[in-house]
C-alpha positions in Angstrom: -20.4 -5.2 18.6 -18.9 -2.1 17.1 -15.8 -4.0 15.9 -17.9 -6.6 14.1 -16.8 -7.0 10.4 -18.5 -10.3 9.3 -22.0 -11.5 10.2 -24.2 -14.5 9.2 -27.8 -14.7 10.3 -30.5 -17.3 9.7 -34.2 -16.7 10.6 -37.4 -18.7 10.8 -40.3 -17.6 8.7 -42.3 -15.4 8.7 -39.7 -12.6 9.3 -39.7 -8.8 8.6 -36.5 -7.6 7.0 -37.2 -4.1 8.4 -36.3 -5.6 11.8 -32.7 -5.7 10.7 -32.4 -1.9 10.2 -30.0 -1.7 13.1 -27.4 -3.6 11.2 -26.7 -0.4 9.1 -25.5 1.3 12.3 -22.7 -1.2 12.9 -19.7 0.9 11.8 -17.3 -1.8 10.6 -19.7 -4.4 9.2 -18.6 -5.3 5.7 -19.8 -8.8 5.0 -23.4 -9.8 5.6 -25.1 -13.2 4.9 -28.8 -13.6 5.5 -31.0 -16.6 5.1 -34.6 -17.5 5.9 -36.5 -20.8 6.2 -38.2 -21.5 2.9 -41.6 -22.1 4.6 -44.4 -19.6 4.2 -43.3 -15.9 4.6 -45.1 -12.7 4.2 -46.0 -11.8 0.6 -45.0 -8.2 0.4 -45.1 -6.8 -3.1 -43.6 -3.4 -3.6 -45.9 -1.0 -5.5 -45.4 -1.0 -9.2 -43.4 1.9 -10.7 -40.7 4.0 -9.2 -41.2 2.6 -5.7 -39.1 -0.3 -6.8 -36.0 2.0 -6.7 -36.9 3.7 -3.4 -34.9 2.5 -0.4 -35.2 2.9 3.3 -34.1 6.3 4.6 -31.4 4.7 6.8 -29.9 2.7 3.9 -27.2 5.1 3.1 -25.6 4.5 6.5 -24.7 1.0 5.4 -21.0 0.3 4.8 -21.6 -3.3 3.7 -19.4 -4.4 0.8 -20.6 -8.0 0.3 -24.2 -9.2 0.7 -25.5 -12.7 0.3 -29.2 -13.4 0.8 -30.9 -16.8 0.6 -34.7 -17.5 0.9 -37.8 -16.6 -1.0 -37.9 -13.8 -3.6 -39.6 -11.3 -1.3 -36.9 -11.7 1.4 -34.2 -11.3 -1.2 -35.8 -8.2 -2.7 -36.4 -6.4 0.6 -33.0 -7.3 1.9 -31.4 -5.8 -1.2 -33.6 -2.7 -0.8 -32.3 -2.3 2.8 -28.6 -3.0 2.3 -27.6 -2.2 -1.3 -25.8 1.0 -0.3 -23.0 2.8 -2.2 -20.3 0.7 -0.7 -21.7 -2.6 -1.9 -19.3 -4.4 -4.2 -20.7 -7.9 -4.3 -24.4 -9.2 -4.2 -25.5 -12.8 -4.4 -29.3 -13.7 -4.2 -30.2 -17.3 -3.9 -33.9 -18.2 -4.1 -34.6 -21.4 -2.4 -35.6 -24.4 -4.5 -38.3 -25.4 -2.0 -40.3 -22.2 -1.8 -44.0 -22.8 -1.4 -46.4 -22.0 -4.4 -47.7 -18.8 -2.6 -44.2 -17.3 -2.9 -43.2 -18.6 -6.4 -44.6 -15.7 -8.4 -42.3 -13.5 -6.3 -39.5 -14.6 -8.7 -40.8 -11.8 -11.0 -38.9 -9.5 -8.6 -35.5 -10.9 -9.7 -34.9 -8.2 -12.4 -35.9 -5.6 -9.9 -33.3 -6.8 -7.5 -30.7 -6.3 -10.3 -32.1 -2.9 -11.0 -31.9 -1.9 -7.3 -28.3 -2.9 -6.9 -27.3 -1.2 -10.2 -29.1 2.0 -9.5 -27.6 2.5 -6.1 -24.1 1.4 -7.0 -23.1 1.4 -10.6 -19.6 0.5 -9.4 -20.7 -2.9 -8.2 -18.2 -5.6 -9.1 -20.3 -8.8 -8.7 -24.0 -9.5 -9.1 -25.7 -12.9 -9.2 -29.2 -14.2 -8.6 -30.5 -17.7 -9.2 -33.5 -20.0 -8.5 -32.7 -23.7 -8.4 -36.3 -24.7 -9.2 -38.1 -25.5 -12.4 -36.3 -25.2 -15.8 -39.3 -24.2 -17.9 -42.8 -22.8 -17.4 -45.9 -23.1 -19.6 -48.7 -21.5 -17.5 -48.1 -17.7 -17.9 -51.3 -16.7 -16.1 -50.5 -18.8 -13.0 -47.1 -17.0 -12.8 -48.7 -13.6 -13.3 -46.5 -13.0 -16.3 -49.0 -10.5 -17.7 -49.3 -8.5 -14.4 -47.7 -5.0 -14.0 -45.7 -6.4 -11.0 -43.0 -7.7 -13.3 -42.9 -4.8 -15.8 -39.4 -3.3 -16.2 -39.0 0.4 -15.4 -38.0 2.5 -18.4 -34.7 3.2 -16.6 -33.6 -0.5 -16.4 -31.5 -0.7 -19.5 -30.1 2.9 -19.2 -29.0 1.9 -15.7 -27.4 -1.3 -17.1 -25.4 0.8 -19.6 -23.7 2.7 -16.7 -22.0 -0.3 -15.2 -18.2 0.2 -15.4 -16.5 -2.1 -13.0 -18.5 -5.3 -13.0 -16.6 -8.6 -13.2 -19.5 -11.0 -12.7 -23.0 -10.7 -13.9 -25.1 -13.8 -13.4 -28.9 -14.1 -13.9 -30.1 -17.7 -13.8 -33.5 -19.4 -13.9 -35.7 -16.5 -12.9 -38.6 -15.4 -15.1 -38.6 -12.0 -16.9 -41.6 -10.2 -18.5 -39.4 -8.5 -21.2 -39.4 -10.9 -24.2 -36.1 -9.5 -25.3 -34.3 -9.5 -22.0 -31.2 -11.4 -23.0 -30.6 -9.7 -26.4 -31.2 -6.3 -24.7 -28.7 -7.0 -21.9 -26.1 -8.0 -24.5 -26.7 -4.9 -26.6 -26.9 -2.5 -23.6 -23.9 -3.7 -21.6 -20.9 -1.5 -22.4 -17.8 -3.3 -23.9 -16.4 -3.8 -20.5 -12.8 -4.9 -20.2 -13.5 -5.9 -16.5 -16.2 -8.4 -17.3 -14.9 -12.0 -16.7 -18.1 -14.0 -16.0 -21.4 -13.6 -17.7 -24.4 -15.9 -17.2 -27.7 -15.0 -18.9 -30.2 -17.9 -18.5 -33.7 -16.6 -17.5 -36.3 -19.2 -16.8 -37.5 -20.6 -20.1 -41.0 -19.6 -20.9 -42.6 -21.6 -23.7 -43.5 -19.4 -26.8 -42.8 -16.2 -25.1 -39.2 -15.0 -25.1 -36.7 -14.2 -27.8 -33.1 -15.5 -27.3 -29.9 -15.0 -29.2 -28.7 -17.6 -31.6 -25.3 -19.2 -32.1 -24.5 -16.4 -34.5 -24.7 -14.1 -31.6 -21.7 -15.7 -30.0 -19.5 -13.9 -32.5 -20.9 -10.6 -31.2 -20.1 -11.6 -27.6 -16.6 -12.7 -28.7 -16.0 -9.3 -30.3 -17.6 -7.1 -27.6 -16.3 -8.7 -24.3 -12.6 -9.4 -25.0 -11.7 -10.3 -21.5 -14.6 -12.7 -20.8 -13.5 -16.1 -19.4 -16.7 -17.8 -18.4 -20.0 -17.7 -20.4 -23.3 -19.4 -19.6 -26.1 -18.4 -22.0 -29.4 -19.6 -23.4 -29.4 -19.9 -27.2 -32.1 -20.7 -29.8 -31.5 -22.5 -33.1 -28.9 -25.0 -31.6 -27.1 -26.7 -33.1 -27.3 -24.5 -36.3 -24.3 -22.4 -37.1 -23.6 -19.6 -39.6 -22.5 -20.8 -43.1 -19.6 -18.4 -43.1 -17.1 -19.4 -40.4 -15.2 -16.7 -38.7 -11.5 -16.4 -39.2 -9.4 -17.7 -36.3 -7.0 -15.2 -34.8 -3.9 -15.8 -32.7 -3.8 -16.3 -29.8 -7.6 -15.9 -30.1 -10.3 -15.0 -27.5 -9.5 -16.2 -24.0 -12.8 -17.7 -23.1 -12.2 -20.7 -20.8 -15.6 -22.2 -20.2 -18.8 -22.1 -22.3 -22.1 -23.5 -21.1 -25.0 -23.3 -23.7 -28.6 -23.9 -22.6 -30.9 -24.7 -25.4 -33.9 -22.3 -25.7 -37.4 -23.6 -26.7 -36.7 -23.1 -30.4 -33.9 -25.6 -31.1 -33.2 -28.5 -33.4 -31.6 -30.9 -30.9 -34.4 -33.5 -31.2 -32.8 -35.0 -34.3 -29.2 -33.9 -33.9 -26.5 -35.9 -35.7 -22.8 -36.2 -35.1 -22.2 -34.1 -38.2 -24.2 -31.3 -36.6 -22.0 -31.5 -33.5 -18.9 -31.4 -35.7 -20.0 -28.3 -37.3 -20.9 -26.7 -34.0 -17.5 -27.7 -32.6 -15.7 -26.2 -35.6 -17.6 -22.9 -35.2 -16.9 -22.6 -31.5 -13.2 -23.5 -32.0 -12.9 -20.6 -34.5 -14.4 -18.2 -32.0 -12.9 -19.5 -28.8 -9.7 -21.4 -29.6 -8.6 -21.6 -26.0 -11.7 -23.2 -24.5 -11.0 -25.6 -21.6 -14.6 -26.7 -21.1 -17.7 -26.5 -23.4 -21.0 -28.1 -22.9 -24.6 -28.2 -24.1 -26.6 -28.1 -20.8 -29.8 -30.0 -21.3 -32.2 -31.3 -18.7 -33.0 -35.0 -18.2 -36.6 -34.5 -19.3 -35.8 -32.8 -22.6 -35.4 -36.2 -24.3 -32.2 -35.4 -26.3 -29.6 -37.9 -27.4 -27.0 -37.3 -24.6 -24.4 -39.6 -26.2 -24.2 -37.5 -29.4 -24.2 -34.2 -27.4 -21.4 -35.4 -25.2 -19.1 -35.4 -28.3 -18.9 -31.6 -28.4 -16.0 -31.0 -25.9 -13.8 -33.9 -27.1 -14.2 -32.5 -30.7 -13.2 -29.1 -29.7 -10.2 -30.4 -27.8 -9.2 -32.6 -30.7 -9.0 -29.4 -32.9 -6.8 -27.8 -30.3 -4.5 -30.8 -30.2 -4.2 -30.8 -34.1 -3.0 -27.2 -33.9 -0.5 -27.9 -31.1 0.9 -30.9 -33.0 1.2 -28.9 -36.2 3.1 -26.1 -34.3 5.4 -28.7 -32.8 6.0 -30.4 -36.2 6.9 -27.0 -37.7 9.4 -26.4 -34.9 11.0 -29.8 -35.4 11.1 -29.6 -39.2 
């Protein structure tokens, strides 16, 4: 067992993560994948406050570089607490879609998982956490949104500002208690040349959160020059700024853009002229896009036929430029 480098384990519920402490003593273990049955598991809330950043005394013995955890939020959180040592380069947390209601509020731990990983290894390269459940919540009280369990520590954003080597930062469909989470993350992240993939789509909470607007895409374009893949929640879609940005050559290298409409959008009565204006704005910012989409849910009630014109329009603008260049060469 001392020569083991990769390990994948699956457990029935309930299961205590502390029972896996011995894995930190395997000297050459580098890749660890853990999963648990999504049935009822122990509800083990950490104490609010600095306890969220405390880890097991044996944690620092871990040499694990890649950790993937799938199950309920409590299992994900406590696994991160045990194995996010200084050697960890990649973390992926996947919260099961079918978790039972007793465990659903544990999703408030998702930002604390990010905080744990960042605090114990600011050199982390990849971080992702996602829940594949509901797309929007209305009942704040049932989720415990007002409880102190989900309150961010004061050190959360300063810790975020210390990231230096991250290439992938993905936070999808988990609730956050900070109303300004997405704008704050965008403002706090350093202008990292290493960042290639950014996904900021916390669970939509009706009437509660503040999200960036399409105008904020210009800031992202300027700040993250090496970004290739962006998934982000935006309010005010499909509105765009009146003053279009100047196109530069060869332009920003973003390849894929997925925009998730926030609660405050104008897509209910969208017209084709609105989509043309949005496509023009995006083409000015990201002239090398390969894929662009407005990601809406089936129950949102939007006109999908009109929204589907966005990518063809962007690509038509690109073709016009290519044809013009070719015409100039042949003239």
